[in-house]
C-alpha positions, 0 to 999 in steps of 0.5 A, spaced: 402 931 418 400 935 424 406 935 430 409 939 435 416 938 437 419 941 444 426 941 445 431 945 450 430 941 456 435 939 461 439 939 467 441 946 470 443 948 477 438 953 481 439 960 478 440 958 471 437 958 465 434 954 459 430 956 453 425 951 450 423 951 443 416 948 440 416 947 432 409 947 430 408 944 423 402 942 419 397 946 424 392 951 423 393 957 419 393 961 426 393 959 433 394 961 440 400 957 444 400 955 451 406 952 455 404 947 461 408 943 465 407 937 470 411 934 475 411 927 478 404 926 482 401 933 480 396 935 475 398 939 469 399 946 470 399 952 465 405 956 465 405 961 460 401 963 453 401 967 447 396 969 442 398 968 435 399 976 433 403 976 440 398 982 442 397 978 449 401 974 453 399 970 460 404 968 465 402 963 471 404 967 478 410 962 480 413 964 473 412 971 472 418 976 472 422 969 470 419 966 464 418 969 457 414 966 452 415 969 445 413 966 438 416 967 431 410 966 426 415 965 420 419 959 423 412 956 426 416 956 433 414 958 440 419 959 445 419 959 453 425 963 456 426 960 463 431 964 468 432 964 475 430 957 475 428 954 482 428 946 484 420 947 484 420 948 476 422 941 475 417 938 471 416 935 464 414 941 459 409 941 454 407 946 448 400 946 446 396 950 441 389 951 440 385 954 433 384 961 435 388 967 437 385 967 444 390 964 449 387 961 455 390 957 461 385 951 461 389 945 458 382 942 456 381 947 451 388 946 447 387 941 441 394 939 440 400 937 444 407 936 444 411 930 447 414 934 452 421 935 454 424 934 461 427 940 465 430 938 472 433 944 476 438 942 482 439 945 488 
């Protein structure tokens, strides 16, 4: 059964850190992964992405220098390390995969999505 399961969200004070995990099972032999987020009343937006072989990573401007995406292909797990969190980072965070090594920023180009994990940053 194909599924993506995120974990690691929670409530943290501004300036704090969280690490999100996304376990990918029953999916394609290789895939690119993206992390997205959606705040109430806003559209889903790209946060970070990594190719299957790790050769390419992309970050949205608001998170550059604060977030780091990584992968463990042996464990089929993707991570998003979030440091120096700000209240504007508050959102539901989703991981998604697409059947290619190419990472892109458009949500519609991702084929499978997790259920999301809530991240709340208090001021």
